[in-house]
N, C-alpha and C positions, 0 to 999 in steps of 0.2 A: 267146528262142532256147532250145529245150528239146531235150535228148538223153536217151535212156533205154535201158536194156538189162535183160534178164532173166538169171538164172543159166543158163549154157549147159549142155546135156546132149548126149551123143553121139547122133547120129541113126542112123548106119550104120557098118559097118567101113570102114577106109581104102580109098579107091578109087584105083587107080594109073593115071596117064596112060599109062604103058608098063610092061609086066611086069617086075618086078625079078628079078634073078638069085637063085639059091638062097642065095648068099653074103650077100645083103642082107635076109634075113628079119628083121622087126622083133624087137627084144629088149626085154623089160620091164626098166626101170631102177628099182632100189629108191629109195624116197623118202628124202631126206636130212633130218636134224634141223637146225633153225635154228641151233643153237649150234656144232656141230662139223663139219657138212658130211659126216658119215659115216652110213651105214645098213647094216644087215645083213638079208639075206634068206636064211634057211637057212645054208649054209656059205659063201655068197658074200658079199664085202664090196667096195663101191665107194667111192671117194673122189673128190670133185669137185676136180680139179686147177686148172681154169681156166674162167671164164665170159666169153663175149663178149656183152655186153648188146646189146639192141635199141637202135638209134639212128636219127636222122632220115635218115642216108645209107644205112642198110641195115635194112629192116624184118624182121629175123630175129634169133633168139637162138641161140647155140651153146654147148654144154658139152663139156668134155673130162674123161672119167672114167677113173680108174685102178682096175683090178681087182686086189686083193691087192698083191703086190709086182712085178707085171708091168711091163716097160719099154714095152709098147704101151698106148696110150690109146684108149678107145672114144669116138668123137665122135658127138654127137647134135645135130640142128638142127631148128628149127621156125620158121615165119614166113610172110610173104606169099609166094604162089607165085612171083611175079617175082623176089623176093629169093633164095629158095632155088634157083631155076633159075640165078641168077647164081653162087651159091656152088658149085653142082654143075657149072658150066661146060657146060651143055647145048648141043648144036648147035642151030642155028636151027629145024630141023624139029621136034625134040623139045620145044623151048621153046614153039613155036607150038601143038603138040598139048596141052601142059600148060596153057597159058593158055586154050585153047578149052574144055578140060574144066573148068577152074576157073570160067570164065564160065558154063558150063551149070549147074554146081552153084549158083553164086551167084544165078542168076536164079530159082532155087527158094526163095530166101530163106535159104540156108545160109551160115553163116560158114565160110570155106574156109581151111585151113592146109595148107601143104606140109611134108613131113617128110623128113629125110635122115639118113644115118649114114655113118660112116667109121672108119678106123683110122689112127692116127698114132703115130710114135715119140715118146716123151716128150722126148728130147733135141732133137728138131727141131720142137717146138711153136712155130708162128709167132706174131707179135704181132698180125696182122690176121686176121679171120675169112675174108677173101677168099683167103688163102693156104692154107686148110685143104683136105684132099682128101676130098670128100664125094660120096656117090652117092644119087641120088633114090630114095626109097621109094614115094612117092605122095601123094595128097591125102586129107585128112580133112575131112568136113563136119559141122558142129555146128548143131543146131537151136536158135535163140534166139527162141522165139515171143513175140509180143506178148501182153500181158495182154488178156483179153476186153474190158476197159473202155477200152482205149486208143483205138480208132477213134471211139467215141462222144465221148470227151473231146476228141479233136482236132477233131471236127466242132463241138463246143460252143465251142472256142476260136476257130475260124474265124468262127462266127456272132457272137462277141463282139468281133471285130476284133483278135484276138490271133494273130499270125503265128507258127507253130510251125516251127522250123528244127532239123534233125537234123545233128549233127556226130559222125562216127564214124571209127574207124580201119579199118573193114571195107572189103572190096572194093567198088568202085563199083556193080557189078551187085547185090550183096547189099543195099547201102544203098538202091538204087532199088526193089528188091522189097519191103523192109520198109516204106519210105515209102508204097508203093502200098497195102500191107495196112493201114497206119494211116490212109489216106484223104487223103494229101497231094494237093494240086491239080496240082502240077508235080513229077513223080517222075523224069523222064528227064534234066532239066538238072542233072546232078551236077557239082559243082566238086571236083576232086581236089586233094590237097596239092601235087602238082607244078605244077598250073595256078595255085594260090594263090601259090606262091613266085615265079612269073613276073609277078604283078600289082603294079603300083604302089599306094601307099596310096589315091590318089584312085580308081583303077580298082576296087580291092577294095570301097571304100565304095559305089560305084555298083552293083557286082554283088551286094553283100550286101543291097541294098534288095529284091531279088526272089528271090534264091536260097533254096531250101528244104533242100537236101541237100548236105553236104560230106562227102567220103569220103577214105579214106587220109590222114587228118589226124593230125599229131603234136601234142603238147601246146603247143609254141610257136605253132603255127598256130591252135589253138583260141583262144589269147589274142589273136592278130591279128584273128580273126573277131569276137570280142567287142568289141574296141576299134573295129573298123570299123563295127559296128552302132551303138555309142554315138556315134561321130563323125557318123553319118548321122541323129542325132536320135531314135533308138529308145530305149525303156526296156527294158533287157535283163535277163531272168531266166535264169540258167544253172544246169543241174543237172549233178552229177558225183558220183563215188564214190571215185576213185583219188587217189593222191598227185600225179600229174601234172595232175589237174584243178584243183588248188588255185590256181594263178595266175589261171586264167579265172574261177573262183568268186569270187575276191577282187576281180577287176576289174569284174565285172558289177554292175549296180545292186542286184540281188537274187541272191545265191548260195544255191542250194538243194542241200544234201548229202543223200545217202541214209543214213538212220540204221541200217538193217538191215545192209547189207554195206559201207557206206562206211568209209573209213579215218579215223583220228583227225585226220589232217592236213586232209582234205576237210571234216570237220565243223567244225574250228576256223576254217577259212577262210570258211565259208558264213555267210550271214545267218540261214537257216532250215535245219532238219533234219527230213526226213520220217521218221516212225516206221515207215511201212509200205512205203516204196520204191515207191509206186504213183503213176503219172503223173496219174491221175484225182484224186488228193488235191490236186494243185496247182490243178486247175480248180475243185475244191470250195472251196479257199482263196480263189481269185479271186472266186467267187460270194459267199462269206461277207464278203469285204472290201467288195464293192459294196453288199451289204445293210447292213453296219454304217455305211458312208458315207451311204447314203440315210436310214437311221433317225436318224443324228445331225442331218442337215439337217432332217428332219421335226420333231425335238424342238426345234431352234433356232427354226424357223418358229413352232411353237406357243408357245414362251416369249415371243418378241417380240410375237406377235399378242395374247396375253392381257394383257400388261402395258400395251399402249396404252390399252384402255378403263379399266383400273384407274387409270392415271395421270390420264386425262381426267376420270373421275367423281370423283376426289379433288380435282382442281384447279379444275374449273368452278365449284363453289359458292364458291370463294375470290373469283372475279371478279364474282359476282353475289350481292350481300349479301342479296337477298330469297329466295334458294334455301336450303333446309335442307341439312344435311350428308347426302350420299347414302351414303357408305361410312365406317363406323366401324371401329376396330380389330377388333371381333368379326367383322365381315363379311370383312375381309382374312384373318383366321385361317381362316374357313370356306373361302374361295376357295383358300387355299394347300393345304388338304386335297385339292383337286382337282388343282392344278397340279403338286405334287411327285410324287405317284404316277404321273401321266401321263407326266412326263419320264423317270422312272427305271424304270417298269415297262411301261407301255402301248407306247411306241415301241420299247423294247428287245426286246419280245416279238413285234414285228411281222415277219411273213414277208416275203421279197423279192417284188417285183413279178414277174409271169410273164415279162415281156420283159427282165428284168435282164441276161441273158446274150445278148441280141440288140442291145444298145446298143454303139456304138463306145466305146473307152476314153476316159475323161475326160482333159482336158488336165492335165499334171503341175503346172501352176501354178494350177489351179482351187482356190479357197478355200472353206472351209466357210461363212464369213461373207461370201458374195458379195453384190453389190448386187441381183441378181435375187431371191435368197432373202429378203433383208432387206426389199426393197421390197414383195414380195408379202405378206409377213407383216404389214408396217405397214398395207397396204391392208385386210387382213382385220381387224386390230384397229380401224382407223378406221371400217370399216362397222359393227362391233359397237358402237362408241362412239356413232355416229350413231343406231343403232336404239335403244339404251338411253335416250339423251337424248330421242328422240322419244316413247318410252313414258312417260317421266317428264312431259314437257310435256302429253301428252294426258290423263294421270291427274291432274295437279295441279289442273286447273280443276274437276273433278267429284269428287275424292276428297281425303281428308286427306293431310297430309304423310307420315304413317306408311304409309298405303295406297299412295301413289305410290312411296315408297321400296321397299316390298315387291314391287310389280310390276316396278320397275326391276331389283331384285336377282334376281328370278326369270328375267327376260329375259337377264340377264348370265350366270347359271349355265347356262342351257340353251344359250346361244351358245358357252360354253366347251366343252361336250360336243360340239357340232357342229364346232367348230374342230378338236378331236381327230379326229373322223370324217373330215372332208374332207382332213386332212393325213396320214391313214394311208397314202395312196398318192399318188405324184407323177403318176400317169397315169389311174387308175380313179376313177369317180365315187363320191360318198358312198353312193348307193343300192346300187351293186354291192358296196361294202365292208361293208355290213350283212350280206351273206351269207358273209363271210370271218370265221372264228372267231378271236377273241383273248380268252383267258380273263381277262387282266388288265383289258382294257377293259370286259368284262362286269361284273366286280366293282366297278370304279370307277364305272360308270354306275349300277348298282343301288344302291351305297352313296350316291352323290350324290343320286339321286332320293329315297331314303328320308330322308336328312338334310334335304333341301329341304322335303319334306312335313312333317317335324317342326317346322322353324322357321317355316313358313308357317301351320300349322293348330293347333299345340299352344300354348295360351295362355302358359305360363311362358316358352317360348323366343321367342314373339312379343314379349313385353315385353323380353326380353334383347336382341333384335335391333332393337327399336323399330319393329315391324311392326304393322299393323292387319289385322283379318279381311278376306279378299278374296271377291269374288263370282266364280262360275265363268266367266261371259263375259269379265270383265276378265282373269282369269288365263289363259284360252285365248288372248286377244289378245297378252298378254305372251310366252307360250311360242312362239306362231307368229312373233312378231317376232324372237325369239332364234334360231329355225331359219332364217328366210328371209334374215337378214343376211349369212350366210356361204356360201350355196349358189351365189352367182355364181362361186365358184372352180371349180365343175364346168364352167361354160362356158369358162373359160380352159383347163382340161384338154382339153376337146373340141377347141378350136381348135388346141392343140398337136398332138393326134393327127392332125388333118387336115393340118397343115403337114408333119409327119414323113412321112405317107403320100404326100403330093405330092412331097416330095423323093426318096423311095425309088423312085417311078415314073420 
């Protein structure tokens, strides 16, 4: 569930639902300082005598100001049109005209406030705002435009299986217009705060499964919506910037506060803080999270796959006394020079798959060390082990033990490089991944090829590794075996793509 807003700016002068009398001409009120409540503008001085704060029962705020030592107080009110109409005790005809005008402005995507003023004796200042004597001035429309990146980000969320929900205190028509601009699929089915109050917890859970826009919502109702979504099995990310958003931010699985204009309370209650207050940054974070999760799975598959043939080639000679030792400590050290950079550099630098934001969200209980990932990796390692043992058996009858060991080692090193290649993507083939740049892989592959050539053809290192000189045809067979033993994984990927395409149809 995501809500967002931009810093409001006035679009046009106040528009009046009915012409005000000359006595109700708007008057600029000086800004008060946070510490004393007093401000001066020229020779005039106003003192805030009383504030009637906005509340769930009345979506309007009222101030009573004293000018100098006067016994008369200047009253000022702003808030939802229906609330200000109630404060002004408008007759039904004027109230209907006011609401029609507010609806017309809201359909243009404007945030609409009604403003009113009045005069009250200080001695008779009531305790309730409904007892004040106010007169309507008119309506003010504020443009709160979406950032240009929001519609594309919402579309990307929808393609990724992420449902975007807008919760706002704005007028329902304003919320519907903004939702339409953002690209919501269902903009007209708006649930208001009054309707939400009339729902039972079970009914709210059911409605929250499909609702996309909540309007005229107060902070307590935001918390109810978050809890209803959680009760319905959703993973909820909630954004906010105000003090009143803190309970909902805390209750959500992932609270996301605005770092630019957000309050300290909101930032403390949230799990994440956005530095740029941009909704598209949330989508970018989702993409990055999916990429990191995929790359960790690729690295795990690689680690498991390469250690299966390592363990096999170390253990098989133990059970067959006539076999020579195939891997000595120097060979293991050489292979670790491939394994370690691949895990820490190659897969970390891998870009996301093109369809990463077109997949549905993974299950919350999905594990990194899942049986499908481990099983597929073990199968890769087992195929490499079989290929290396086959190379050794073929070479043992016609070559020396050192030559057979060299051919087996060459097949093993080449198979490691191709295990990296086929695991770079969970969906694309190894051939297609050759066209995708990865600087870390290039340096690992070139370094491995150079070191392999040194240990196979340079006499001092041949003796160190207990290798014998090789003939080009034998070496070509070993290298081809190392390549072919892992390419079957591309067939598995192709079968997965066909299955997913069939399901989508």
